[in-house]
C-alpha positions in Angstrom: -152.9 -14.7 -15.6 -150.0 -12.9 -17.2 -146.8 -14.8 -17.8 -145.0 -11.5 -18.2 -143.6 -9.4 -15.4 -142.5 -5.8 -16.0 -140.0 -4.3 -13.6 -140.0 -0.5 -13.8 -137.0 1.5 -12.6 -136.3 5.2 -13.2 -132.6 5.9 -13.8 -131.0 9.2 -14.8 -133.0 10.6 -17.8 -134.9 7.4 -18.7 -137.2 4.7 -17.4 -135.8 1.1 -17.6 -138.4 -1.6 -18.2 -137.1 -5.2 -17.5 -139.3 -7.7 -19.1 -139.4 -11.2 -17.4 -141.2 -14.2 -18.8 -143.3 -14.7 -21.9 -144.8 -12.2 -24.4 -147.9 -14.1 -25.4 -151.7 -13.7 -25.5 -151.8 -13.5 -21.6 -149.0 -10.9 -21.3 -150.2 -7.7 -19.6 -148.5 -4.8 -21.3 -150.5 -2.1 -19.5 -147.7 -1.3 -17.0 -145.6 -0.2 -20.0 -148.4 2.1 -21.2 -148.5 3.6 -17.7 -145.0 4.9 -17.9 -145.1 8.6 -18.8 -141.4 9.1 -19.4 -140.4 10.1 -22.9 -137.3 8.0 -22.8 -137.9 4.2 -22.4 -135.3 1.6 -22.3 -136.8 -1.9 -22.7 -134.6 -4.8 -21.6 -135.6 -8.1 -23.1 -132.9 -10.2 -21.4 -135.3 -12.3 -19.4 -137.9 -12.8 -22.1 -138.3 -16.6 -22.5 -140.5 -16.6 -25.6 -142.7 -14.5 -27.8 -145.5 -15.8 -30.0 -147.7 -14.4 -32.7 -150.4 -13.2 -30.3 -147.8 -11.5 -28.2 -146.4 -9.8 -31.2 -149.8 -8.5 -32.2 -150.3 -7.1 -28.7 -146.8 -5.6 -28.7 -147.3 -3.8 -32.0 -150.7 -2.4 -30.7 -149.0 -1.2 -27.6 -146.2 0.5 -29.5 -148.7 2.5 -31.5 -149.7 4.2 -28.2 -146.2 5.1 -27.0 -144.4 8.3 -27.9 -140.9 9.4 -27.4 -137.6 7.6 -27.6 -137.5 3.8 -27.2 -134.4 1.7 -26.9 -134.4 -2.1 -26.9 -131.5 -4.0 -25.3 -130.5 -7.6 -24.6 -132.8 -8.9 -27.3 -132.8 -12.7 -27.4 -132.6 -14.5 -30.8 -136.4 -15.1 -30.8 -137.0 -11.3 -30.6 -134.5 -10.5 -33.3 -136.1 -13.1 -35.6 -139.5 -11.4 -35.0 -138.1 -7.9 -35.6 -136.7 -9.2 -38.9 -140.0 -10.9 -40.0 -142.8 -8.7 -38.6 -143.3 -5.2 -39.9 -144.0 -2.9 -36.9 -142.1 -4.7 -34.2 -139.8 -1.8 -34.3 -141.2 1.5 -35.5 -139.3 4.7 -36.6 -137.4 6.1 -33.6 -136.7 2.7 -31.9 -133.1 1.7 -31.5 -131.8 -1.7 -30.8 -128.8 -1.2 -28.5 -127.8 -4.8 -28.0 -128.9 -8.3 -28.8 -127.8 -11.9 -28.6 -126.5 -13.8 -31.6 -125.5 -17.5 -32.1 -121.8 -18.3 -32.3 -120.4 -21.8 -32.7 -117.6 -23.1 -30.5 -115.8 -25.9 -32.2 -114.0 -27.3 -29.2 -117.3 -28.0 -27.4 -119.4 -28.5 -30.5 -121.9 -26.1 -29.0 -123.7 -22.9 -29.9 -123.3 -20.0 -27.5 -125.5 -16.9 -27.4 -123.2 -13.9 -27.3 -124.3 -10.4 -26.4 -123.5 -7.9 -29.2 -123.7 -4.2 -29.3 -125.5 -3.1 -32.5 -122.8 -0.5 -33.1 -120.2 -3.4 -33.4 -121.9 -4.7 -36.5 -120.2 -3.0 -39.5 -121.3 -3.7 -43.1 -123.4 -6.6 -42.0 -120.4 -8.4 -40.6 -120.6 -10.2 -37.3 -118.0 -9.0 -34.8 -115.3 -11.4 -33.8 -116.1 -13.1 -30.5 -114.0 -15.4 -28.4 -114.8 -18.0 -25.8 -113.7 -17.7 -22.2 -110.7 -19.8 -23.2 -109.7 -17.5 -26.0 -111.0 -19.6 -28.9 -112.4 -17.6 -31.8 -116.1 -18.4 -32.3 -117.8 -18.7 -35.6 -121.0 -16.7 -36.3 -123.8 -19.3 -36.6 -126.4 -17.6 -38.8 -126.6 -15.8 -42.1 -125.3 -12.3 -41.4 -127.4 -10.5 -44.1 -130.6 -12.1 -42.7 -129.8 -11.9 -39.0 -128.7 -8.2 -39.1 -131.5 -7.1 -41.4 -133.2 -5.2 -38.6 -130.2 -2.8 -38.4 -131.3 -1.3 -41.8 -134.8 -0.7 -40.4 -133.4 1.6 -37.7 -131.9 4.0 -40.2 
């Protein structure tokens, strides 16, 4: 049984695919292949995990898709895989937004902050603040974490 649910919603000139659950060996990606729209927006916000089998299936699925594809709300696990695995994004795929780790000193905690890819300039993490106004510290190596941005050019 698939641990991945795909919610499909047509909106304006694109089809939004909300992925919910796990992208693994049991993930059923056929609903994505059934979408005939040429503009796909894939929202990873509710993806809990992705493993090597899921990555393999994802790359195979991508080879069958044509048209414009946009990824959004990519969790850290997805960004790490995009950076490590050739083919997780292919030419023409844009990453619109993603989560990145930021350290909050007052709580000694790491918070995942949603970043627009366009806000990353010269491999520098954008300044982020906590709800209380405290400036947060980017908690990864910028050149490594933002490596995927070069792949999109």
